[in-house]
N, C-alpha and C positions, 0 to 999 in steps of 0.2 A: 639403270643408264637412261637418260632421256633420248628422245628421238633426234633432237637437234644435235647431241653429241655424236651419235652414231652416224648421222648424215654428213657431218663435218669430217669425221674419220673416213667415211667412204669416199667423199669428194677428194680428200687428200691422197687416198691410195690410188684413185683414178688418174689424178694429175701426176702423180710419181710414175705411174705406167705409161701415160701419155709422153712424158718427158723422156723416158727410156726408149720408146719407140722412135722418137724424133732424133735423139742424140746418138744412140748406139749404133755400131756397124756389124756387130756379130749376130747373126741370124738366131742363134739359140737365145741370146739375151733378149732379142726383140720379141720372140715367142713367149718368154717368161713374163715380159712386160705386158703383152696382150692379155695373157692369163690373169695378171694382176688387175687389169681394167675390167676383165669380165667378172671377176670375184668382187671388185668394188660395186659393180652394178648389181650383182647378187645380194650383197649386203643392204644395199639401198631398197631393193625389192622387198626383201624379207622385213626390213624395218617398217616399211609403210604397210605391208600386209598385216603385220602384228598390230600396228597402230589402229588400222581400220577393221580389225577382226574379219579379214577376207582372206580366202585361199588363193585368189588369182595371182597375187605376187609370188607365192611359193610355186605355183604351177609354172609361171614364167621362168623361175629359177631352174626348175627341172629342165626345161628346154634349153636354156643357156648352158647348163652343165653339159647337156648332150652335144650341143654345137662345139663347146670348147673341147670336149674329148675327140670329136671328129677332126677339129682343127689341129689338135696335138698329133693325132695319127698321121694326117696327110702332111702336115708340116715337117714332122720328123723324117718321113719318107723322102720328102723332098730335100731336106738337109743332108741325109745320107747319100742320095744320088749326086748332090752337088759336091759333097767332100770326095766321093769316089772319082768324080771327073776333074776337079780342080785342086784338090788336096787343101782346101780352104773353106771356111764358113763365113767369110766377110761379104757383106753386101756390095762392096766395090768390086769384087771378083765376078759377080753376076753379069756385069756388063760384057765380060769376056765371052759369055755364051751366045751373044748376039752374032759375033763374027764367024 
């Protein structure tokens, strides 16, 4: 596969994830879309690292995966706490927590 094809695929995945974050109301779906965006970025980093024969892109991927794992752990903890209090995981119900 050429670098151009992989970057086009990565960009498509990123914008699908961005669209999901903007449009969806369920927190779990939003978290999955953020993960999709992070993985699209990882794909672009690995593609450019392979093209340039450099390991810096692969090191960036390692740190992004670490951040994604931490985001998933903290995010799921927050979702569980939200569900226990409100019995819902909709972003519209988060406004109820202000009152």
